[in-house]
C-alpha positions as CSV (number, residue, x, y, z in Angstrom):
1,M,0.0,0.0,-0.1
2,V,2.9,2.4,0.8
3,L,4.6,1.6,-2.5
4,A,1.4,2.0,-4.4
5,T,0.9,5.5,-2.7
6,I,4.5,6.6,-3.5
7,L,4.0,5.5,-7.1
8,G,0.7,7.4,-7.2
9,F,2.5,10.6,-6.0
10,F,5.0,10.2,-8.8
11,I,2.2,9.7,-11.3
12,R,0.4,12.7,-9.9
13,S,3.4,15.0,-10.0
14,S,4.1,14.1,-13.7
15,V,0.6,15.4,-14.7
16,H,0.0,17.9,-11.9
17,E,-1.0,20.9,-14.1
18,Y,-4.0,18.7,-15.5
19,L,-5.4,17.7,-12.3
20,Q,-7.6,19.4,-9.8
21,T,-7.1,18.7,-6.1
22,N,-10.1,17.9,-3.8
23,S,-9.5,17.8,-0.2
24,H,-12.7,15.8,0.4
25,E,-11.2,12.9,-1.5
26,W,-8.0,13.1,0.6
27,R,-10.0,13.1,3.7
28,K,-12.0,10.0,2.5
29,A,-9.0,8.2,1.5
30,A,-7.3,8.9,4.9
31,I,-10.3,7.7,6.8
32,I,-10.7,4.5,4.7
33,S,-6.9,3.9,5.1
34,L,-6.9,4.4,8.9
35,A,-10.1,2.1,9.2
36,T,-8.4,-0.6,7.2
37,I,-5.4,-0.5,9.4
38,A,-7.5,-0.7,12.6
39,I,-9.5,-3.6,11.3
40,L,-6.2,-5.4,10.3
41,A,-4.9,-4.6,13.8
42,L,-8.0,-5.8,15.7
43,Y,-8.8,-8.7,13.4
44,P,-9.4,-11.9,15.5
45,E,-6.7,-14.6,14.5
46,A,-8.8,-17.3,15.8
47,I,-11.3,-17.0,12.9
48,I,-9.0,-18.7,10.5
49,Q,-9.1,-21.9,12.6
50,S,-12.2,-23.2,10.6
51,S,-12.6,-23.5,6.8
52,V,-15.5,-21.0,6.7
53,G,-13.5,-18.6,8.8
54,E,-10.4,-19.0,6.5
55,L,-12.7,-18.3,3.3
56,F,-14.3,-15.2,5.2
57,S,-10.8,-14.1,6.0
58,L,-9.8,-14.4,2.4
59,A,-12.7,-12.3,1.2
60,A,-12.2,-9.8,4.1
61,G,-8.5,-9.4,3.0
62,I,-9.4,-8.8,-0.6
63,V,-11.9,-6.0,0.4
64,L,-9.3,-4.5,2.7
65,L,-6.8,-4.4,0.0
66,F,-9.0,-2.8,-2.7
67,A,-11.0,-0.5,-0.6
68,P,-8.2,1.9,0.4
69,M,-6.6,1.4,-3.0
70,S,-9.5,2.7,-4.9
71,A,-9.8,5.6,-2.5
72,L,-6.2,6.5,-2.9
73,I,-6.5,6.3,-6.6
74,V,-9.3,8.7,-6.6
75,A,-7.4,11.2,-4.3
76,L,-4.2,11.0,-6.1
77,I,-5.6,11.4,-9.7
78,S,-8.8,13.0,-9.4
79,N,-10.4,14.8,-12.2
80,D,-14.0,16.1,-12.8
81,I,-16.0,13.7,-15.0
82,K,-18.6,15.2,-17.1
83,E,-22.1,13.8,-17.2
84,V,-23.0,11.8,-20.3
85,D,-26.2,11.7,-22.0
86,E,-28.9,9.0,-21.5
87,H,-28.0,7.2,-24.8
88,I,-24.4,6.7,-23.7
89,K,-25.4,5.7,-20.3
90,T,-27.6,2.9,-21.6
91,R,-24.8,1.7,-23.9
92,R,-22.3,1.9,-21.1
93,F,-24.7,-0.1,-18.8
94,S,-24.8,-2.9,-21.4
95,R,-21.0,-2.6,-21.7
96,S,-20.5,-3.0,-17.9
97,W,-22.3,-6.3,-18.1
98,V,-19.8,-7.5,-20.8
99,Q,-16.9,-6.1,-18.6
100,L,-18.4,-8.1,-15.6
101,L,-18.7,-11.2,-17.6
102,V,-15.1,-10.9,-18.9
103,V,-13.9,-10.4,-15.2
104,V,-15.8,-13.5,-14.1
105,F,-14.4,-15.5,-16.9
106,F,-10.8,-14.4,-16.1
107,G,-11.5,-15.2,-12.5
108,I,-12.8,-18.8,-13.2
109,A,-9.7,-19.2,-15.5
110,I,-7.3,-18.0,-13.0
111,G,-8.9,-20.3,-10.2
112,A,-8.9,-23.3,-12.7
113,F,-5.2,-22.6,-13.5
114,L,-4.2,-22.5,-9.8
115,L,-6.3,-25.7,-9.2
116,L,-4.4,-27.3,-12.0
117,G,-1.0,-26.3,-10.5
118,E,-2.2,-27.4,-7.1
119,S,-3.5,-30.8,-8.2
120,R,-0.3,-31.7,-10.1
121,E,1.5,-31.6,-6.7
122,G,-0.8,-33.9,-4.9
123,K,-1.1,-37.7,-5.2
124,G,-4.3,-39.5,-6.1
125,G,-6.8,-41.0,-3.7
126,I,-8.7,-38.0,-2.7
127,P,-12.5,-38.7,-2.8
128,L,-14.7,-37.0,-5.4
129,P,-16.7,-34.8,-3.1
130,A,-13.5,-33.6,-1.4
131,R,-12.1,-32.8,-4.9
132,L,-15.3,-30.9,-5.9
133,I,-15.1,-28.7,-2.6
134,V,-11.4,-27.9,-3.2
135,S,-12.1,-27.2,-6.8
136,S,-15.0,-24.8,-5.9
137,I,-12.9,-23.0,-3.4
138,F,-10.1,-22.4,-5.9
139,V,-12.3,-21.3,-8.7
140,G,-14.6,-19.3,-6.3
141,A,-11.6,-17.4,-4.7
142,G,-10.2,-16.4,-7.9
143,T,-13.5,-15.2,-9.1
144,I,-14.4,-13.5,-6.0
145,G,-11.1,-11.7,-5.8
146,L,-11.3,-10.3,-9.4
147,V,-15.0,-9.2,-8.9
148,I,-14.2,-7.4,-5.7
149,A,-11.3,-5.7,-7.4
150,Y,-13.4,-4.9,-10.5
151,A,-16.0,-3.4,-8.2
152,F,-13.6,-1.1,-6.3
153,L,-11.4,-0.1,-9.2
154,R,-14.0,0.0,-12.1
155,K,-14.6,3.7,-11.5
156,P,-11.2,5.1,-10.7
157,L,-9.8,3.3,-13.8
158,G,-12.3,4.7,-16.1
159,L,-14.2,1.6,-16.7
160,A,-17.6,2.8,-15.4
């Protein structure tokens, strides 16, 4: 997060004359970052003792990574976005579904790729129900991770 912030400052300084500063966005980014740090400091480690807790911690970690990142991107490189007319909005709405489908496809592909790599290391003999559960965890984690990243970074990256 620190390296991403430093990189953002370098990017901002290279195009500084084109950007407008907004102290509201900086306050929002600081509050979100401090809340993230507090949650990480207070997060109970005992939650990861169960499989459900481990999966919840994985999803929470993904959210805690991308929430402050999106706020920092908006604060570092903020610019006024003009409203678009209704025709473009409806076209963009349909395009956002295409974008989401592409993100889901790549999430499934990444999860399947990681599962393939993991399954090559193990020996056979795992029952089918256990293999299905492990497969769904790998594919689901990859998909959920990319969908959360897309949800937080879609607007700051200009995909919305």
